[in-house]
N, C-alpha and C positions, 0 to 999 in steps of 0.2 A: 540503311539499315540502323536500326537502333542499337546501342551497346548491349553486349551479352550479360546476363547474370552471372553471377559467380558459380562456378561448377565445383564438385566435390563428392559426386556420388555417381552411380550408374543411373542415365536418364530414361526416360521414356517418352513417348510422344503424347501422352496424355498432360493436361493442364492447358498451358497456352495453345493457340490454335496453331501458332507458327512453332514447331519443333525447335527452330533455331534459336528462339527466344525462350525456350525452356531450360530449365538445367541439364547439363549436359554429362557425358560419360567421361569420368576421371581417367586420364591417360594411363594411371596405374592398372586399370583393369585390361587396357588394351597391350600393355607391355608385358601382362602375365598370360594373354591368349596363348594356348597351344596350337592355333590354328594357323599362325604364321608358317610353320615347317612344310603345310600342304600346298603352299601357293608356289607355283612353277616360277623359275627365274625369268624376267623380262630381258629382252636382248635389244639394246639400242644399237642403232646404225654406227657403223664405223666411219662413215664419210658421206660425202652430199650434202642434202640440205633438209632441215626440220623447220616445220612451221609450229610455232606454240601460240594458241589461242586462248585469250583470257577475257572475262566478263570485265573485270576491273583490274587495275594494275595493282599486284600482289598476288592474285589467284595463282598464277603462273609459277611464282617461286615458293609459295606455299606447297601447291602439290606436286611440282615439276622441276623444283629449284636444283635438287641434287643431279636429276638427270641432265639440265642443261648445262651445269658445271662439268658433267662427265664429257658432254657432247663438244663443249668448247674445247676441252683438253685435246678431244680428238679432232680438232680444227674443221669441225661438222659447220657447215654455213646456218646461222639462226636467223630466222625472221620471228619477231615477236609481235602479235596483232593484239591491240588493246581495243575492245569492241566500245566500252564506255571509258569516260576517263576518271569514274569513280568520284563524280562530283558530289554525290548525294549521301555519303556516307555519314555527314554530321548535318542534317536537314535543318536543324534549328539552332545551328551555332551562331553565336552572337561575336566570335573570334575570327572566323574566315568565311568568306563569302565562296558559293560554290565554284565560281570561275578561278579564284586564287587556289581552291582544294584542287582542281585539276590540273594547275600547273605545278603544283607541290608534289601530286602524285607520280605526274609523268617524269618529273626529275628523280622522284625516289626510285622510279623501276630503271632508269639509266644508270643510277649509283649502284642499285642493286645487282643489275647485269654486270656491270664493272667488278663487283666482288665476286661474282660467278666465273670470271675468266671470260666472259662473252662482251668484251668492250666493244667488238665490231657488229654486233647483232644488230639487225636492221629493225626499226620499231616502226609500226604501222598503226596510227590510231584512227578509227574509225568515227569516233565522237558520237556515236548512238546516246541518247539520254539515258542516263543511270536510272535503272529501275525499270527501263522501258524497252529493254532488249527484245521481249517475245513480240512486240507490237512491230518490231522492224525485221522481224526474221528472214523474210525472203530477201530484202534488200542486204541484209548481211550475208546470205547464201551467195548472191550475185557478188559481193565484193570479195568474199574470200574464194571462189572458184580459181581464178586467176593466179592468185597468191600461193594455192597449194598445188597447182598444176606442175607435174615432174618432182615434186618433193618426193623423200622419201620416208617420210613419217609427218602426219599431223598429231599434235597432242591438244586436248581441249577440256574443258571441265566437264564433269560426269553429268549425264542427262538425267540422273536420279537423285541428285544432290540436295533438293528440297530448297532451293534457292531459285526463283524464277529466272533471273538474269543467268545464273550458271547453267540452267537447264537449257534455257534456250540457246546460248552460245554453244552448248554442246551439240544441240540439235544441229544447228546451224554449219558447224564445223563438219559433222559427220555426213550431212546432206552436201557439202561441198567436196569433200573428198571423195564421196561417192561419184559425183559428176565428173571429177578428175581422175577417178581411178587410182587414188591414194590412199595408203594405209592410214587409219585414225585410231589412236588409243585416247582414252578418257581418264582424267585424274580427279579422284573426289578432294574436295576442301572441307565443306560442312559435315558431311556423312561422319567423321570422326566423332563430331560432337553429338548427333542426335541418334546414332546407332549405337548397337551393343556387340560385344565379340561373338561372332558366330551367327548374327542377326540374319533370320531367314528372309529379310526382304533386301539382302545384298546379295548381287550376282556372282558369289565367291567362285564359281566354276569358271568365270570368265577373267578372274583377277590374276595378275601377274606382280610379282615382287621383286623390287629392284633394290639390292643392297647397296649402300653408299660407303665407301671406304671412309676412313677417319679424316683424312684431309678434305675429302669433299663435305663432309657433315660440317667441318669448320666453316667452308665456303658458303655454304647454306647458310648457317646461322648467322653470318655476318650479313649476307644479303637480306635477311628478313630483318635484321636490325635497321636497315635502311628505311623502311616503311614506318617512320616517326608518326606521321597523321594517324596511322592505325593501330600502333601498339603502345602509344603514350597519350595522356589525355591532351586535348588541346587547351585546356582552361580548366578552372576549379568546378563548373557547373557540370550537371548531370548530362546537358546536352553537349558537353565537351568531352565526354568519357572514352576512354580507349575502346576500339572495336574488338580488338583481341588482346584480350588480358593474358597473362603469362600461362594460365591454366589452359587457354584455347591454342596459345603457339606451342604448348608442348606436343600436341598431337603431330607437329610439322617438324620436330626436331628430332625424330627418331633416326635410327641408322639405316632408315630403308623408306621407300615410297612404294605405293601400290597404284598399278594400273589396269583399267578393265579394257580388254582386246575385243 
């Protein structure tokens, strides 16, 4: 994915064909939204095992990192599945090769999980090509099904996130969870960029709000900070720009997370 333009206003899906590349919704508008109080509370498992699926290393921390920190505190067993290694985030980089970037992002994920208190989390790398998740969807369902069997919860990217890898990852996780008879929740990542407060395109009726205690917010912020290949430039050129500039990270540093059930 190419770096995002700077945000600073409420965005729309007009303009660039890809709404992720369009100017997005400033976090200030989300913070002022009075709809938060209408969302019922999400209830996380207090024991057992949770499987967290991500299209790329960092998705799970951005969208579900606070929840993972809470689960780790409760000694819930965590399995984190990286469908791709995220090697395609800087396709024209002259600083780092895709193979090197895959190794860096895998280590960033491990470091981020340590920040969340999930030092013993199991990480499974499916190594599906970045940007190619939809082409391997059935293969991913087959790989996920035994991993999610007998889990207490599966969490995966939202299937309406307007990012093809995220949506395919969510569909595959949901299909695997249905096969295994396991509950599946979906977490948005890019939705906060292209949508607007109260957006009619969002299934708010299925949304649940997870409030994060202050110490969990601190852990999540530290975990996000571990993804240096995504939040800082790799070099001086435009092809090395940060994928997640500060205004984008602001969406994921709120005192809450939202899950679709």
